[in-house]
Every structure is written in structure tokens, then in C-alpha cells.
C-alpha angles and dihedrals in degrees: 000000000000118000117214125192119212117229088252092053090048090052090050089051095046091050090048093049092049091053095049089045087060094048097056144340111277099008094111090052092049088052090054091049090051089050093050088052091051093046090053091052088049093051090053102039109013095159092053089080122083126260114253116178140328093006094308124126128215135219127185125219113239100229107019127060096246134115129204118216117204149162126227124218130173092270109024150019111235113203108203101174144019106197133181109242091238095052116118109270089222091068090049093054092060090070096059 
């Protein structure tokens, strides 16, 4: 199944990558690799991830404290957000 990232999710990821790039050499790239791995798992087994809110599902990165929120349709997985796990939940709810 195809995994599609919304413009907002792409912006979340770019911001996180930039922050990790500032923290240490190669960390931003490692974040992206963790995201690629998770996207591959989403494409193969999207319904294996738990429901979150308003019909969205959530999937955690393995190494970094981020969660992807996504919707599953017949043909694709649409990622709508990539949030740090410490972020205020009120901000997250504005995306759904």
C-alpha cells in the first residue's frame, strides 16, 4: 500500500530533522531512516497500529520520541502529522 505524507506532516518532519541536525552530526539522517522504516511497516500492515482519535491511527518511531498519525483507505495510508510525544495534545487535535 502506498504511504502519502500531507504537507503538514512533511513540515513536521523537516522541523524535527533540522532540530536533530543541530544536536549532532548525522542525527537528522538517522531520524529520516527511522521514518522510512516505519513508513515501510505502515505500507505492509497499516491496520496493525492502534486507533488514536477521530478515526486516525498512530505509530511510534522506534528510536526517536515521535508518533505518526495517519488514516487508512483502500489504496493508501495518509500521514497527517508527525508529533513529538511531549507535545501538548491540544495542538495535535487541531490536525484531525
